[in-house]
N, C-alpha and C positions, 0 to 999 in steps of 0.2 A: 410475427408479433403479439401476445396475447391484450387485450382492446385495453384491464388496466393498466399496465405497465408502459403503453402507449407513449404517452405524457412525461412519465420518467428517463426514456431515449431522448424524448426528445427535449427534458431539461439537462438530460446529462451533456450533446451537443454544447448547447450554449452554458454551463456551468465549469465545463472542463478545457477551458480552450487549450491549444498546442504550449501557450507559455507556460500551463500549471503544469501544463503533462513532465515538462519539461522541467522543472522543478530547478526556475532561473531564480536566483534571489534578486530583489532589486531592491533598492532604498534611492532617497533623495537627496540624500547623506554621503555622500562622497570619503570620506573618513571612514563610514557604517563597514565599506566591503572589504579595507581590511583585516576585520574579524571574519574567520571562517561562518560560510550560514552553514543550514540545517542543509540538510541532502535528503529528498524526497528517494528512496533506494528503489521503494515499492511500491506501485498507488495499484491494490485490489478493488476491485468493481465485481461486487459479488447481484449477481440476477437470474430471476429465471429465465433472461430473454438472451442467452449468450451470444450464441449466431447474428439477432438480430441488435444485439451490444456493440461487435465487434465490425460488423457491418456502419454500420454509421457510423462509428471511430474511424473508419476504414478510410468514408467518403469525407468527412468531413477534415478531420484529423493526420493523413495520410497514414494514418499507421498501417503495420502492419503483421496479421496475427500470425501466429503459428500455433503447433497443434498441439492440443490439452497436455499439460504435466504432468503426470501423476503428481509427484511433489508436489506441489502446489494447490492440490484438489481439484485438479482437471482446468484450472487455468489454462486460456490459451494467452499466451504473454507476445508483445509486442515492445522489440530497445525506443529505447525514451533518447534523447540526446542528455547529454552528461552522465549518461551513463547506464541510468536507470529502468526498468522500464515496466510497461502495465499491466495485471492479470485481468482477467477476466473471467468468471467461475460461477460454473453455478450454485445453489445456494445449497445446503450440502446435509442440514441437519433440520426436523422439526424443533419449531421457534426460533429457527433463524430467518433473516429475513434480508430483503435489500439491503445493501450499506457502500460506500468509500470510502474506503480505507485506507489512507499514507499512511508507509511503515519510513518512520524515519533512519535513518543508518548513523548507528552510535558504535567506541569505539571499546564503551562498558557496557554489557546487558545489562546485569547484576545493578551498577551504583543506576541507570538509569530508572530499572524499575522503581528501585529504592526513590530516586527522587518521586515518579510520578506518586508514587505511597505517598510519602509524606507533602505531597501537594492536597492532598485530598480524593484522588481518584481508585476506582475499582480496579482494581485486574483482574483483567478478566482469563487469563494466559497469564503466568508467569513465567515463563521460560519455555519452551520447544525448538528441540529439533529440528531441521527439515533438511534431509538426505542426501550432501553434493550442490547445497542452498546455502545457510546460515542456521542459525539460530534468533524465534524470534518471540518478541510479550505483545501481548494486547494490552491496554486500556483507557479505562472510559473515563471522561471528567467536563461535567458541564453539558450527558446524555452525547457524547462526539465519544466514536472509539478511534482511538489511534492505537500505529503498531512500531515497533522500537528492530530494526534487524540487525544482528551482529553479523559480519561476516565470517566463513570457517578462517581458523588459524591467529583470530582476535583473540578468543578466550584465553589468558596465560595460563589455567590451570588442565587445559583440555578437555574439558568437564563440558560437554555441548547439552546432555541430557540432561542435565539438574543438579 
């Protein structure tokens, strides 16, 4: 593990408890649970230390990571309770830095992107198809990166490429 990222990896285990990774919504108001909660479909961790991060999450959270998935930027993924996944991938481009980015499952990607835009978010990726996975978008609001994920077949006009 790189010396400069060792504190990041240690902090990752502390800030990503299994309860977050399972993306279970909890609330003190039992009536609020009747409404559907946002569901994290994919939790992307971008790091220069993929093997070390996967090992640490395996040790501290019991996650079992598979082989790299080309369509997900060579992310190694592990299933989460509730049907989501966590993916740990390497930095892919100059200027890209480490980030933890949750992707929330949406039924209408275009409407969700427009809502983010209306809220003042910077749209980093408006719409990108990931073969065999779905269609995603990324926005930045308040300096935090957020992802939106629509499963394949949810797009009524069939235009997943944009």
